[in-house]
C-alpha positions in Angstrom: 112.3 85.7 129.6 112.4 88.5 127.0 109.2 89.8 125.6 109.0 90.5 121.9 108.9 94.2 120.8 105.5 93.7 119.2 104.0 92.8 122.6 105.2 96.1 124.1 103.9 98.0 121.1 100.5 96.3 121.4 100.3 97.2 125.1 101.3 100.7 124.4 98.6 101.0 121.8 96.0 99.8 124.2 97.1 102.3 126.8 96.8 105.3 124.5 94.4 108.0 125.6 91.1 107.1 123.9 90.1 110.8 123.7 93.1 111.3 121.4 91.7 108.9 118.9 89.0 110.2 116.6 87.4 108.9 113.4 87.5 110.5 110.0 84.7 110.7 107.4 82.9 107.4 106.8 83.5 105.5 103.6 79.9 105.5 102.7 77.8 102.7 101.2 78.1 99.3 102.7 81.8 99.6 103.5 82.6 99.7 107.2 85.2 101.9 108.7 86.3 105.5 108.0 88.9 107.4 106.1 91.9 108.4 108.4 91.9 112.1 109.1 95.7 112.5 109.1 98.7 111.1 107.4 100.1 109.7 110.6 96.8 107.9 111.4 96.9 106.4 107.9 100.5 105.2 108.5 99.5 103.8 111.9 96.5 101.9 110.5 98.7 100.5 107.7 101.3 99.4 110.2 98.7 97.8 112.4 97.2 95.9 109.4 100.6 94.6 108.4 101.4 93.5 111.9 98.1 91.7 112.2 98.7 89.9 108.9 102.2 88.9 110.0 100.7 87.6 113.3 98.1 85.5 111.5 100.7 84.1 109.1 103.0 83.2 112.0 100.1 81.4 113.9 99.1 79.5 110.8 102.8 78.5 110.1 103.1 77.4 113.7 100.0 75.2 113.5 101.2 73.6 110.3 104.6 72.9 111.9 102.9 71.3 114.9 100.6 69.2 112.7 103.6 68.0 110.6 105.5 67.1 113.7 102.5 65.1 115.1 102.3 62.9 112.0 
């Protein structure tokens, strides 16, 4: 059984040294989160957001397909 590349990337991201991860300046106001402190961090956060959106879309599509097959 082959594992998808995104699974390996997710596991790698979880195993990254936590001390290497640091937050930037907070947004301020009532917005949660912080501003990425480097260009690479911003790119990584953007890629992670896109991957999460793709995952959610795939799960929803799978559920719709299963529901259509059931009826």
